[in-house]
Backbone as XML, in Angstrom:
<?xml version="1.0"?>
<chain id="A" units="angstrom">
  <residue number="1" name="UNK">
    <atom name="N" x="79.710" y="80.923" z="105.076"/>
    <atom name="CA" x="80.186" y="81.248" z="106.407"/>
    <atom name="C" x="81.702" y="81.329" z="106.393"/>
  </residue>
  <residue number="2" name="UNK">
    <atom name="N" x="82.222" y="82.452" z="106.878"/>
    <atom name="CA" x="83.672" y="82.640" z="106.918"/>
    <atom name="C" x="84.258" y="82.095" z="108.215"/>
  </residue>
  <residue number="3" name="UNK">
    <atom name="N" x="85.526" y="81.763" z="108.161"/>
    <atom name="CA" x="86.245" y="81.338" z="109.363"/>
    <atom name="C" x="87.378" y="82.319" z="109.585"/>
  </residue>
  <residue number="4" name="UNK">
    <atom name="N" x="87.273" y="83.046" z="110.690"/>
    <atom name="CA" x="88.292" y="84.019" z="111.077"/>
    <atom name="C" x="88.732" y="83.672" z="112.492"/>
  </residue>
  <residue number="5" name="UNK">
    <atom name="N" x="90.025" y="83.576" z="112.686"/>
    <atom name="CA" x="90.558" y="83.276" z="114.012"/>
    <atom name="C" x="90.658" y="84.582" z="114.807"/>
  </residue>
  <residue number="6" name="UNK">
    <atom name="N" x="90.106" y="84.570" z="116.017"/>
    <atom name="CA" x="90.244" y="85.715" z="116.915"/>
    <atom name="C" x="91.143" y="85.277" z="118.056"/>
  </residue>
  <residue number="7" name="UNK">
    <atom name="N" x="92.298" y="85.906" z="118.148"/>
    <atom name="CA" x="93.279" y="85.584" z="119.172"/>
    <atom name="C" x="93.144" y="86.625" z="120.278"/>
  </residue>
  <residue number="8" name="UNK">
    <atom name="N" x="92.929" y="86.159" z="121.489"/>
    <atom name="CA" x="92.766" y="87.069" z="122.623"/>
    <atom name="C" x="93.964" y="86.976" z="123.545"/>
  </residue>
  <residue number="9" name="UNK">
    <atom name="N" x="94.465" y="88.140" z="123.940"/>
    <atom name="CA" x="95.514" y="88.244" z="124.952"/>
    <atom name="C" x="94.963" y="89.149" z="126.041"/>
  </residue>
  <residue number="10" name="UNK">
    <atom name="N" x="94.347" y="88.549" z="127.038"/>
    <atom name="CA" x="93.660" y="89.320" z="128.058"/>
    <atom name="C" x="94.212" y="89.005" z="129.445"/>
  </residue>
  <residue number="11" name="UNK">
    <atom name="N" x="95.521" y="88.851" z="129.540"/>
    <atom name="CA" x="96.129" y="88.458" z="130.809"/>
    <atom name="C" x="95.923" y="89.522" z="131.891"/>
  </residue>
  <residue number="12" name="UNK">
    <atom name="N" x="96.010" y="90.760" z="131.522"/>
    <atom name="CA" x="95.852" y="91.831" z="132.506"/>
    <atom name="C" x="94.378" y="92.182" z="132.647"/>
  </residue>
  <residue number="13" name="UNK">
    <atom name="N" x="94.011" y="92.658" z="133.803"/>
    <atom name="CA" x="92.622" y="93.075" z="134.030"/>
    <atom name="C" x="92.584" y="94.495" z="134.581"/>
  </residue>
  <residue number="14" name="UNK">
    <atom name="N" x="93.026" y="95.464" z="133.799"/>
    <atom name="CA" x="92.974" y="96.833" z="134.302"/>
    <atom name="C" x="91.528" y="97.290" z="134.467"/>
  </residue>
  <residue number="15" name="UNK">
    <atom name="N" x="91.288" y="98.098" z="135.469"/>
    <atom name="CA" x="89.947" y="98.581" z="135.764"/>
    <atom name="C" x="89.867" y="100.058" z="135.384"/>
  </residue>
  <residue number="16" name="UNK">
    <atom name="N" x="88.791" y="100.417" z="134.678"/>
    <atom name="CA" x="88.571" y="101.816" z="134.309"/>
    <atom name="C" x="87.206" y="102.248" z="134.821"/>
  </residue>
  <residue number="17" name="UNK">
    <atom name="N" x="87.069" y="103.543" z="135.086"/>
    <atom name="CA" x="85.763" y="104.110" z="135.417"/>
    <atom name="C" x="85.094" y="104.473" z="134.110"/>
  </residue>
  <residue number="18" name="UNK">
    <atom name="N" x="83.853" y="104.087" z="133.958"/>
    <atom name="CA" x="83.172" y="104.465" z="132.721"/>
    <atom name="C" x="81.869" y="103.751" z="132.551"/>
  </residue>
  <residue number="19" name="UNK">
    <atom name="N" x="81.221" y="104.084" z="131.472"/>
    <atom name="CA" x="79.937" y="103.499" z="131.122"/>
    <atom name="C" x="80.187" y="102.179" z="130.392"/>
  </residue>
  <residue number="20" name="UNK">
    <atom name="N" x="79.783" y="101.089" z="131.021"/>
    <atom name="CA" x="80.052" y="99.760" z="130.472"/>
    <atom name="C" x="79.474" y="99.594" z="129.071"/>
  </residue>
  <residue number="21" name="UNK">
    <atom name="N" x="78.247" y="100.068" z="128.849"/>
    <atom name="CA" x="77.617" y="99.939" z="127.544"/>
    <atom name="C" x="78.355" y="100.694" z="126.463"/>
  </residue>
  <residue number="22" name="UNK">
    <atom name="N" x="78.812" y="101.894" z="126.784"/>
    <atom name="CA" x="79.543" y="102.685" z="125.794"/>
    <atom name="C" x="80.902" y="102.058" z="125.484"/>
  </residue>
  <residue number="23" name="UNK">
    <atom name="N" x="81.600" y="101.591" z="126.514"/>
    <atom name="CA" x="82.905" y="100.969" z="126.279"/>
    <atom name="C" x="82.741" y="99.660" z="125.508"/>
  </residue>
  <residue number="24" name="UNK">
    <atom name="N" x="81.684" y="98.941" z="125.777"/>
    <atom name="CA" x="81.375" y="97.737" z="124.999"/>
    <atom name="C" x="81.170" y="98.095" z="123.532"/>
  </residue>
  <residue number="25" name="UNK">
    <atom name="N" x="80.504" y="99.215" z="123.277"/>
    <atom name="CA" x="80.264" y="99.662" z="121.906"/>
    <atom name="C" x="81.582" y="99.926" z="121.176"/>
  </residue>
  <residue number="26" name="UNK">
    <atom name="N" x="82.550" y="100.498" z="121.869"/>
    <atom name="CA" x="83.865" y="100.750" z="121.257"/>
    <atom name="C" x="84.499" y="99.427" z="120.830"/>
  </residue>
  <residue number="27" name="UNK">
    <atom name="N" x="84.520" y="98.457" z="121.738"/>
    <atom name="CA" x="85.118" y="97.155" z="121.418"/>
    <atom name="C" x="84.369" y="96.507" z="120.257"/>
  </residue>
  <residue number="28" name="UNK">
    <atom name="N" x="83.054" y="96.551" z="120.310"/>
    <atom name="CA" x="82.245" y="95.971" z="119.242"/>
    <atom name="C" x="82.543" y="96.639" z="117.897"/>
  </residue>
  <residue number="29" name="UNK">
    <atom name="N" x="82.630" y="97.959" z="117.877"/>
    <atom name="CA" x="82.929" y="98.669" z="116.627"/>
    <atom name="C" x="84.294" y="98.270" z="116.074"/>
  </residue>
  <residue number="30" name="UNK">
    <atom name="N" x="85.297" y="98.197" z="116.938"/>
    <atom name="CA" x="86.648" y="97.869" z="116.473"/>
    <atom name="C" x="86.738" y="96.437" z="115.963"/>
  </residue>
  <residue number="31" name="UNK">
    <atom name="N" x="86.123" y="95.512" z="116.670"/>
    <atom name="CA" x="86.164" y="94.111" z="116.230"/>
    <atom name="C" x="85.341" y="93.927" z="114.954"/>
  </residue>
  <residue number="32" name="UNK">
    <atom name="N" x="84.202" y="94.598" z="114.861"/>
    <atom name="CA" x="83.385" y="94.515" z="113.639"/>
    <atom name="C" x="84.159" y="95.043" z="112.437"/>
  </residue>
  <residue number="33" name="UNK">
    <atom name="N" x="84.832" y="96.180" z="112.608"/>
    <atom name="CA" x="85.646" y="96.720" z="111.509"/>
    <atom name="C" x="86.739" y="95.741" z="111.112"/>
  </residue>
  <residue number="34" name="UNK">
    <atom name="N" x="87.372" y="95.131" z="112.101"/>
    <atom name="CA" x="88.435" y="94.164" z="111.804"/>
    <atom name="C" x="87.866" y="92.967" z="111.043"/>
  </residue>
  <residue number="35" name="UNK">
    <atom name="N" x="86.706" y="92.479" z="111.463"/>
    <atom name="CA" x="86.083" y="91.347" z="110.762"/>
    <atom name="C" x="85.769" y="91.693" z="109.310"/>
  </residue>
  <residue number="36" name="UNK">
    <atom name="N" x="85.379" y="92.936" z="109.069"/>
    <atom name="CA" x="85.059" y="93.353" z="107.708"/>
    <atom name="C" x="86.316" y="93.534" z="106.857"/>
  </residue>
  <residue number="37" name="UNK">
    <atom name="N" x="87.463" y="93.668" z="107.503"/>
    <atom name="CA" x="88.712" y="93.916" z="106.773"/>
    <atom name="C" x="89.445" y="92.639" z="106.380"/>
  </residue>
  <residue number="38" name="UNK">
    <atom name="N" x="89.132" y="91.530" z="107.035"/>
    <atom name="CA" x="89.894" y="90.306" z="106.784"/>
    <atom name="C" x="89.120" y="89.336" z="105.893"/>
  </residue>
  <residue number="39" name="UNK">
    <atom name="N" x="89.882" y="88.456" z="105.281"/>
    <atom name="CA" x="89.309" y="87.409" z="104.442"/>
    <atom name="C" x="89.235" y="86.109" z="105.235"/>
  </residue>
  <residue number="40" name="UNK">
    <atom name="N" x="88.562" y="85.145" z="104.652"/>
    <atom name="CA" x="88.452" y="83.822" z="105.241"/>
    <atom name="C" x="89.839" y="83.285" z="105.568"/>
  </residue>
  <residue number="41" name="UNK">
    <atom name="N" x="89.999" y="82.735" z="106.773"/>
    <atom name="CA" x="91.267" y="82.146" z="107.172"/>
    <atom name="C" x="92.246" y="83.119" z="107.803"/>
  </residue>
  <residue number="42" name="UNK">
    <atom name="N" x="91.923" y="84.400" z="107.798"/>
    <atom name="CA" x="92.822" y="85.379" z="108.405"/>
    <atom name="C" x="92.514" y="85.522" z="109.887"/>
  </residue>
  <residue number="43" name="UNK">
    <atom name="N" x="93.252" y="86.405" z="110.562"/>
    <atom name="CA" x="93.126" y="86.495" z="112.009"/>
    <atom name="C" x="92.970" y="87.925" z="112.488"/>
  </residue>
  <residue number="44" name="UNK">
    <atom name="N" x="92.381" y="88.019" z="113.673"/>
    <atom name="CA" x="92.235" y="89.273" z="114.404"/>
    <atom name="C" x="92.827" y="89.039" z="115.783"/>
  </residue>
  <residue number="45" name="UNK">
    <atom name="N" x="93.564" y="90.006" z="116.270"/>
    <atom name="CA" x="94.117" y="89.916" z="117.616"/>
    <atom name="C" x="93.485" y="91.002" z="118.475"/>
  </residue>
  <residue number="46" name="UNK">
    <atom name="N" x="93.034" y="90.605" z="119.659"/>
    <atom name="CA" x="92.478" y="91.532" z="120.633"/>
    <atom name="C" x="93.336" y="91.412" z="121.885"/>
  </residue>
  <residue number="47" name="UNK">
    <atom name="N" x="93.943" y="92.516" z="122.283"/>
    <atom name="CA" x="94.871" y="92.504" z="123.412"/>
    <atom name="C" x="94.458" y="93.564" z="124.418"/>
  </residue>
  <residue number="48" name="UNK">
    <atom name="N" x="94.403" y="93.180" z="125.677"/>
    <atom name="CA" x="94.134" y="94.118" z="126.763"/>
    <atom name="C" x="95.302" y="94.056" z="127.715"/>
  </residue>
  <residue number="49" name="UNK">
    <atom name="N" x="95.866" y="95.214" z="128.039"/>
    <atom name="CA" x="97.047" y="95.246" z="128.893"/>
    <atom name="C" x="97.010" y="96.454" z="129.817"/>
  </residue>
  <residue number="50" name="UNK">
    <atom name="N" x="97.826" y="96.376" z="130.834"/>
    <atom name="CA" x="98.042" y="97.465" z="131.776"/>
    <atom name="C" x="99.363" y="98.107" z="131.373"/>
  </residue>
  <residue number="51" name="UNK">
    <atom name="N" x="99.346" y="99.405" z="131.105"/>
    <atom name="CA" x="100.564" y="100.075" z="130.679"/>
    <atom name="C" x="100.723" y="101.396" z="131.425"/>
  </residue>
  <residue number="52" name="UNK">
    <atom name="N" x="101.485" y="101.363" z="132.500"/>
    <atom name="CA" x="101.845" y="102.574" z="133.227"/>
    <atom name="C" x="100.621" y="103.422" z="133.589"/>
  </residue>
  <residue number="53" name="UNK">
    <atom name="N" x="99.659" y="102.812" z="134.257"/>
    <atom name="CA" x="98.485" y="103.546" z="134.711"/>
    <atom name="C" x="97.382" y="103.688" z="133.682"/>
  </residue>
  <residue number="54" name="UNK">
    <atom name="N" x="97.548" y="103.057" z="132.541"/>
    <atom name="CA" x="96.516" y="103.116" z="131.502"/>
    <atom name="C" x="96.082" y="101.696" z="131.145"/>
  </residue>
  <residue number="55" name="UNK">
    <atom name="N" x="94.812" y="101.567" z="130.841"/>
    <atom name="CA" x="94.300" y="100.328" z="130.264"/>
    <atom name="C" x="94.441" y="100.482" z="128.754"/>
  </residue>
  <residue number="56" name="UNK">
    <atom name="N" x="95.082" y="99.529" z="128.120"/>
    <atom name="CA" x="95.339" y="99.620" z="126.686"/>
    <atom name="C" x="94.671" y="98.440" z="125.984"/>
  </residue>
  <residue number="57" name="UNK">
    <atom name="N" x="93.808" y="98.789" z="125.044"/>
    <atom name="CA" x="93.150" y="97.798" z="124.201"/>
    <atom name="C" x="93.701" y="97.952" z="122.795"/>
  </residue>
  <residue number="58" name="UNK">
    <atom name="N" x="94.175" y="96.856" z="122.237"/>
    <atom name="CA" x="94.623" y="96.848" z="120.840"/>
    <atom name="C" x="93.773" y="95.853" z="120.067"/>
  </residue>
  <residue number="59" name="UNK">
    <atom name="N" x="93.311" y="96.282" z="118.903"/>
    <atom name="CA" x="92.630" y="95.383" z="117.976"/>
    <atom name="C" x="93.416" y="95.447" z="116.677"/>
  </residue>
  <residue number="60" name="UNK">
    <atom name="N" x="93.999" y="94.310" z="116.311"/>
    <atom name="CA" x="94.812" y="94.213" z="115.088"/>
    <atom name="C" x="94.146" y="93.240" z="114.133"/>
  </residue>
  <residue number="61" name="UNK">
    <atom name="N" x="94.280" y="93.542" z="112.848"/>
    <atom name="CA" x="93.788" y="92.593" z="111.858"/>
    <atom name="C" x="94.857" y="92.372" z="110.802"/>
  </residue>
  <residue number="62" name="UNK">
    <atom name="N" x="94.691" y="91.295" z="110.056"/>
    <atom name="CA" x="95.663" y="90.959" z="109.009"/>
    <atom name="C" x="95.141" y="91.357" z="107.637"/>
  </residue>
  <residue number="63" name="UNK">
    <atom name="N" x="94.209" y="92.296" z="107.599"/>
    <atom name="CA" x="93.660" y="92.783" z="106.343"/>
    <atom name="C" x="94.610" y="93.738" z="105.644"/>
  </residue>
  <residue number="64" name="UNK">
    <atom name="N" x="94.096" y="94.535" z="104.727"/>
    <atom name="CA" x="94.947" y="95.431" z="103.941"/>
    <atom name="C" x="95.447" y="96.652" z="104.705"/>
  </residue>
  <residue number="65" name="UNK">
    <atom name="N" x="94.915" y="96.910" z="105.878"/>
    <atom name="CA" x="95.340" y="98.073" z="106.658"/>
    <atom name="C" x="94.598" y="99.319" z="106.226"/>
  </residue>
  <residue number="66" name="UNK">
    <atom name="N" x="94.914" y="100.414" z="106.893"/>
    <atom name="CA" x="94.316" y="101.710" z="106.588"/>
    <atom name="C" x="95.356" y="102.522" z="105.833"/>
  </residue>
  <residue number="67" name="UNK">
    <atom name="N" x="94.987" y="103.001" z="104.669"/>
    <atom name="CA" x="95.886" y="103.810" z="103.856"/>
    <atom name="C" x="96.435" y="104.958" z="104.704"/>
  </residue>
  <residue number="68" name="UNK">
    <atom name="N" x="97.751" y="105.185" z="104.694"/>
    <atom name="CA" x="98.321" y="106.278" z="105.486"/>
    <atom name="C" x="97.647" y="107.633" z="105.225"/>
  </residue>
  <residue number="69" name="UNK">
    <atom name="N" x="97.194" y="107.867" z="104.003"/>
    <atom name="CA" x="96.520" y="109.132" z="103.694"/>
    <atom name="C" x="95.148" y="109.231" z="104.359"/>
  </residue>
  <residue number="70" name="UNK">
    <atom name="N" x="94.572" y="108.093" z="104.731"/>
    <atom name="CA" x="93.245" y="108.079" z="105.355"/>
    <atom name="C" x="93.292" y="108.073" z="106.878"/>
  </residue>
  <residue number="71" name="UNK">
    <atom name="N" x="94.435" y="107.788" z="107.470"/>
    <atom name="CA" x="94.518" y="107.629" z="108.927"/>
    <atom name="C" x="94.075" y="108.867" z="109.687"/>
  </residue>
  <residue number="72" name="UNK">
    <atom name="N" x="94.303" y="110.038" z="109.137"/>
    <atom name="CA" x="93.881" y="111.268" z="109.786"/>
    <atom name="C" x="92.399" y="111.537" z="109.663"/>
  </residue>
  <residue number="73" name="UNK">
    <atom name="N" x="91.711" y="110.745" z="108.846"/>
    <atom name="CA" x="90.292" y="110.998" z="108.587"/>
    <atom name="C" x="89.354" y="109.916" z="109.102"/>
  </residue>
  <residue number="74" name="UNK">
    <atom name="N" x="89.886" y="108.761" z="109.511"/>
    <atom name="CA" x="89.013" y="107.636" z="109.847"/>
    <atom name="C" x="88.065" y="107.909" z="111.008"/>
  </residue>
  <residue number="75" name="UNK">
    <atom name="N" x="88.373" y="108.892" z="111.845"/>
    <atom name="CA" x="87.511" y="109.199" z="112.979"/>
    <atom name="C" x="86.543" y="110.342" z="112.675"/>
  </residue>
  <residue number="76" name="UNK">
    <atom name="N" x="86.561" y="110.840" z="111.441"/>
    <atom name="CA" x="85.623" y="111.886" z="111.032"/>
    <atom name="C" x="84.258" y="111.268" z="110.745"/>
  </residue>
  <residue number="77" name="UNK">
    <atom name="N" x="83.171" y="112.011" z="111.028"/>
    <atom name="CA" x="81.839" y="111.461" z="110.740"/>
    <atom name="C" x="81.647" y="111.244" z="109.241"/>
  </residue>
  <residue number="78" name="UNK">
    <atom name="N" x="81.052" y="110.128" z="108.906"/>
    <atom name="CA" x="80.663" y="109.748" z="107.545"/>
    <atom name="C" x="81.845" y="109.427" z="106.626"/>
  </residue>
  <residue number="79" name="UNK">
    <atom name="N" x="83.064" y="109.350" z="107.156"/>
    <atom name="CA" x="84.197" y="108.951" z="106.325"/>
    <atom name="C" x="84.260" y="107.429" z="106.294"/>
  </residue>
  <residue number="80" name="UNK">
    <atom name="N" x="84.221" y="106.866" z="105.108"/>
    <atom name="CA" x="84.343" y="105.420" z="104.949"/>
    <atom name="C" x="84.896" y="105.114" z="103.560"/>
  </residue>
  <residue number="81" name="UNK">
    <atom name="N" x="85.587" y="104.019" z="103.457"/>
    <atom name="CA" x="86.037" y="103.492" z="102.170"/>
    <atom name="C" x="85.329" y="102.175" z="101.868"/>
  </residue>
  <residue number="82" name="UNK">
    <atom name="N" x="84.457" y="101.745" z="102.787"/>
    <atom name="CA" x="83.768" y="100.465" z="102.644"/>
    <atom name="C" x="82.406" y="100.677" z="102.018"/>
  </residue>
  <residue number="83" name="UNK">
    <atom name="N" x="82.143" y="99.936" z="100.988"/>
    <atom name="CA" x="80.837" y="99.994" z="100.327"/>
    <atom name="C" x="79.748" y="99.610" z="101.325"/>
  </residue>
  <residue number="84" name="UNK">
    <atom name="N" x="78.759" y="100.447" z="101.451"/>
    <atom name="CA" x="77.674" y="100.177" z="102.388"/>
    <atom name="C" x="77.949" y="100.631" z="103.798"/>
  </residue>
  <residue number="85" name="UNK">
    <atom name="N" x="79.145" y="101.152" z="104.061"/>
    <atom name="CA" x="79.478" y="101.631" z="105.399"/>
    <atom name="C" x="78.878" y="102.999" z="105.658"/>
  </residue>
  <residue number="86" name="UNK">
    <atom name="N" x="78.636" y="103.288" z="106.928"/>
    <atom name="CA" x="78.061" y="104.590" z="107.285"/>
    <atom name="C" x="79.116" y="105.613" z="107.655"/>
  </residue>
  <residue number="87" name="UNK">
    <atom name="N" x="80.300" y="105.150" z="108.040"/>
    <atom name="CA" x="81.327" y="106.080" z="108.488"/>
    <atom name="C" x="81.042" y="106.644" z="109.867"/>
  </residue>
  <residue number="88" name="UNK">
    <atom name="N" x="80.244" y="105.929" z="110.645"/>
    <atom name="CA" x="79.909" y="106.429" z="111.978"/>
    <atom name="C" x="80.524" y="105.616" z="113.116"/>
  </residue>
  <residue number="89" name="UNK">
    <atom name="N" x="80.875" y="104.373" z="112.890"/>
    <atom name="CA" x="81.392" y="103.522" z="113.966"/>
    <atom name="C" x="82.631" y="104.073" z="114.633"/>
  </residue>
  <residue number="90" name="UNK">
    <atom name="N" x="83.628" y="104.453" z="113.851"/>
    <atom name="CA" x="84.859" y="104.980" z="114.433"/>
    <atom name="C" x="84.657" y="106.382" z="114.990"/>
  </residue>
  <residue number="91" name="UNK">
    <atom name="N" x="83.789" y="107.160" z="114.362"/>
    <atom name="CA" x="83.465" y="108.488" z="114.872"/>
    <atom name="C" x="82.831" y="108.378" z="116.263"/>
  </residue>
  <residue number="92" name="UNK">
    <atom name="N" x="81.859" y="107.495" z="116.405"/>
    <atom name="CA" x="81.209" y="107.279" z="117.700"/>
    <atom name="C" x="82.222" y="106.762" z="118.717"/>
  </residue>
  <residue number="93" name="UNK">
    <atom name="N" x="83.052" y="105.815" z="118.312"/>
    <atom name="CA" x="84.062" y="105.261" z="119.212"/>
    <atom name="C" x="85.023" y="106.340" z="119.698"/>
  </residue>
  <residue number="94" name="UNK">
    <atom name="N" x="85.439" y="107.208" z="118.798"/>
    <atom name="CA" x="86.338" y="108.301" z="119.159"/>
    <atom name="C" x="85.703" y="109.168" z="120.248"/>
  </residue>
  <residue number="95" name="UNK">
    <atom name="N" x="84.436" y="109.529" z="120.067"/>
    <atom name="CA" x="83.754" y="110.364" z="121.043"/>
    <atom name="C" x="83.637" y="109.689" z="122.400"/>
  </residue>
  <residue number="96" name="UNK">
    <atom name="N" x="83.319" y="108.414" z="122.404"/>
    <atom name="CA" x="83.201" y="107.670" z="123.665"/>
    <atom name="C" x="84.543" y="107.645" z="124.389"/>
  </residue>
  <residue number="97" name="UNK">
    <atom name="N" x="85.596" y="107.326" z="123.667"/>
    <atom name="CA" x="86.919" y="107.243" z="124.278"/>
    <atom name="C" x="87.340" y="108.607" z="124.827"/>
  </residue>
  <residue number="98" name="UNK">
    <atom name="N" x="87.125" y="109.657" z="124.064"/>
    <atom name="CA" x="87.466" y="111.015" z="124.525"/>
    <atom name="C" x="86.690" y="111.372" z="125.798"/>
  </residue>
  <residue number="99" name="UNK">
    <atom name="N" x="85.395" y="111.060" z="125.837"/>
    <atom name="CA" x="84.579" y="111.373" z="127.018"/>
    <atom name="C" x="85.031" y="110.591" z="128.245"/>
  </residue>
  <residue number="100" name="UNK">
    <atom name="N" x="85.711" y="109.497" z="128.036"/>
    <atom name="CA" x="86.238" y="108.702" z="129.147"/>
    <atom name="C" x="87.677" y="109.089" z="129.492"/>
  </residue>
  <residue number="101" name="UNK">
    <atom name="N" x="88.143" y="110.181" z="128.935"/>
    <atom name="CA" x="89.491" y="110.671" z="129.264"/>
    <atom name="C" x="90.607" y="109.946" z="128.565"/>
  </residue>
  <residue number="102" name="UNK">
    <atom name="N" x="90.271" y="109.222" z="127.510"/>
    <atom name="CA" x="91.288" y="108.443" z="126.813"/>
    <atom name="C" x="91.556" y="108.948" z="125.414"/>
  </residue>
  <residue number="103" name="UNK">
    <atom name="N" x="92.263" y="108.115" z="124.676"/>
    <atom name="CA" x="92.528" y="108.436" z="123.274"/>
    <atom name="C" x="92.536" y="107.148" z="122.451"/>
  </residue>
  <residue number="104" name="UNK">
    <atom name="N" x="92.253" y="107.322" z="121.169"/>
    <atom name="CA" x="92.204" y="106.203" z="120.239"/>
    <atom name="C" x="93.037" y="106.585" z="119.023"/>
  </residue>
  <residue number="105" name="UNK">
    <atom name="N" x="93.765" y="105.626" z="118.500"/>
    <atom name="CA" x="94.632" y="105.906" z="117.351"/>
    <atom name="C" x="94.644" y="104.695" z="116.424"/>
  </residue>
  <residue number="106" name="UNK">
    <atom name="N" x="95.044" y="104.955" z="115.192"/>
    <atom name="CA" x="95.186" y="103.883" z="114.207"/>
    <atom name="C" x="96.564" y="103.983" z="113.583"/>
  </residue>
  <residue number="107" name="UNK">
    <atom name="N" x="97.165" y="102.834" z="113.351"/>
    <atom name="CA" x="98.419" y="102.772" z="112.611"/>
    <atom name="C" x="98.513" y="101.388" z="111.982"/>
  </residue>
  <residue number="108" name="UNK">
    <atom name="N" x="99.669" y="101.070" z="111.461"/>
    <atom name="CA" x="99.871" y="99.762" z="110.841"/>
    <atom name="C" x="100.378" y="98.792" z="111.887"/>
  </residue>
  <residue number="109" name="UNK">
    <atom name="N" x="99.793" y="97.619" z="111.927"/>
    <atom name="CA" x="100.260" y="96.572" z="112.836"/>
    <atom name="C" x="101.638" y="96.104" z="112.378"/>
  </residue>
  <residue number="110" name="UNK">
    <atom name="N" x="102.502" y="95.696" z="113.317"/>
    <atom name="CA" x="103.857" y="95.254" z="112.945"/>
    <atom name="C" x="103.860" y="94.156" z="111.891"/>
  </residue>
  <residue number="111" name="UNK">
    <atom name="N" x="102.833" y="93.286" z="111.906"/>
    <atom name="CA" x="102.769" y="92.183" z="110.944"/>
    <atom name="C" x="101.943" y="92.537" z="109.714"/>
  </residue>
  <residue number="112" name="UNK">
    <atom name="N" x="101.601" y="93.814" z="109.575"/>
    <atom name="CA" x="100.761" y="94.265" z="108.472"/>
    <atom name="C" x="99.318" y="94.348" z="108.928"/>
  </residue>
  <residue number="113" name="UNK">
    <atom name="N" x="98.480" y="94.960" z="108.152"/>
    <atom name="CA" x="97.097" y="95.152" z="108.559"/>
    <atom name="C" x="96.955" y="96.397" z="109.418"/>
  </residue>
  <residue number="114" name="UNK">
    <atom name="N" x="95.784" y="96.561" z="109.996"/>
    <atom name="CA" x="95.501" y="97.744" z="110.805"/>
    <atom name="C" x="95.644" y="97.413" z="112.284"/>
  </residue>
  <residue number="115" name="UNK">
    <atom name="N" x="96.034" y="98.431" z="113.046"/>
    <atom name="CA" x="96.072" y="98.321" z="114.505"/>
    <atom name="C" x="95.382" y="99.547" z="115.080"/>
  </residue>
  <residue number="116" name="UNK">
    <atom name="N" x="94.301" y="99.319" z="115.804"/>
    <atom name="CA" x="93.617" y="100.375" z="116.533"/>
    <atom name="C" x="93.977" y="100.222" z="117.999"/>
  </residue>
  <residue number="117" name="UNK">
    <atom name="N" x="94.395" y="101.318" z="118.621"/>
    <atom name="CA" x="94.816" y="101.299" z="120.013"/>
    <atom name="C" x="93.985" y="102.294" z="120.811"/>
  </residue>
  <residue number="118" name="UNK">
    <atom name="N" x="93.392" y="101.802" z="121.885"/>
    <atom name="CA" x="92.605" y="102.633" z="122.796"/>
    <atom name="C" x="93.340" y="102.660" z="124.125"/>
  </residue>
  <residue number="119" name="UNK">
    <atom name="N" x="93.596" y="103.867" z="124.628"/>
    <atom name="CA" x="94.223" y="104.044" z="125.950"/>
    <atom name="C" x="93.240" y="104.783" z="126.838"/>
  </residue>
  <residue number="120" name="UNK">
    <atom name="N" x="92.920" y="104.181" z="127.980"/>
    <atom name="CA" x="92.012" y="104.793" z="128.945"/>
    <atom name="C" x="92.693" y="104.843" z="130.310"/>
  </residue>
  <residue number="121" name="UNK">
    <atom name="N" x="92.482" y="105.930" z="131.047"/>
    <atom name="CA" x="93.069" y="105.977" z="132.389"/>
    <atom name="C" x="92.435" y="104.913" z="133.280"/>
  </residue>
  <residue number="122" name="UNK">
    <atom name="N" x="93.271" y="104.282" z="134.084"/>
    <atom name="CA" x="92.749" y="103.290" z="135.008"/>
    <atom name="C" x="92.023" y="103.981" z="136.150"/>
  </residue>
  <residue number="123" name="UNK">
    <atom name="N" x="91.095" y="103.248" z="136.744"/>
    <atom name="CA" x="90.340" y="103.779" z="137.880"/>
    <atom name="C" x="91.282" y="104.015" z="139.049"/>
  </residue>
  <residue number="124" name="UNK">
    <atom name="N" x="91.013" y="105.091" z="139.753"/>
    <atom name="CA" x="91.771" y="105.361" z="140.970"/>
    <atom name="C" x="91.179" y="104.511" z="142.067"/>
  </residue>
  <residue number="125" name="UNK">
    <atom name="N" x="92.031" y="104.091" z="142.956"/>
    <atom name="CA" x="91.531" y="103.307" z="144.082"/>
    <atom name="C" x="90.688" y="104.190" z="144.980"/>
  </residue>
  <residue number="126" name="UNK">
    <atom name="N" x="89.657" y="103.615" z="145.544"/>
    <atom name="CA" x="88.795" y="104.374" z="146.435"/>
    <atom name="C" x="89.556" y="104.725" z="147.706"/>
  </residue>
  <residue number="127" name="UNK">
    <atom name="N" x="89.324" y="105.925" z="148.188"/>
    <atom name="CA" x="89.972" y="106.360" z="149.430"/>
    <atom name="C" x="89.410" y="105.544" z="150.590"/>
  </residue>
  <residue number="128" name="UNK">
    <atom name="N" x="90.238" y="105.250" z="151.607"/>
    <atom name="CA" x="89.740" y="104.485" z="152.750"/>
    <atom name="C" x="88.544" y="105.194" z="153.377"/>
  </residue>
  <residue number="129" name="UNK">
    <atom name="N" x="87.536" y="104.383" z="153.705"/>
    <atom name="CA" x="86.348" y="104.930" z="154.359"/>
    <atom name="C" x="85.326" y="105.516" z="153.411"/>
  </residue>
  <residue number="130" name="UNK">
    <atom name="N" x="85.587" y="105.456" z="152.092"/>
    <atom name="CA" x="84.591" y="106.029" z="151.158"/>
    <atom name="C" x="83.709" y="104.973" z="150.574"/>
  </residue>
</chain>
């Protein structure tokens, strides 16, 4: 049994319109990938914030990161560098985020490792009387 610290920064509670099950799948895919990237004793950070009308989810890990040459391909179907991986988790996540009017990106976390960032438009307030 491995021990991985998951640090959550969920101070903001931005609201988005969308399918709860599909958005849950995105979070699950990103956290699962992060867990597979880190070793025992390492950490994963999950951050949810409000940023200028967007809900921003960041999942960072302290693993080896995503090779810069692979960053343009990680959202392609069946692309994987992990033994036994299907290459579908990030592809599915990309489609879900796009259908919700958002975008997903990968880069290097400031402290090393991978950082996946999901930006989704926040829900508009309901008009009075609706």
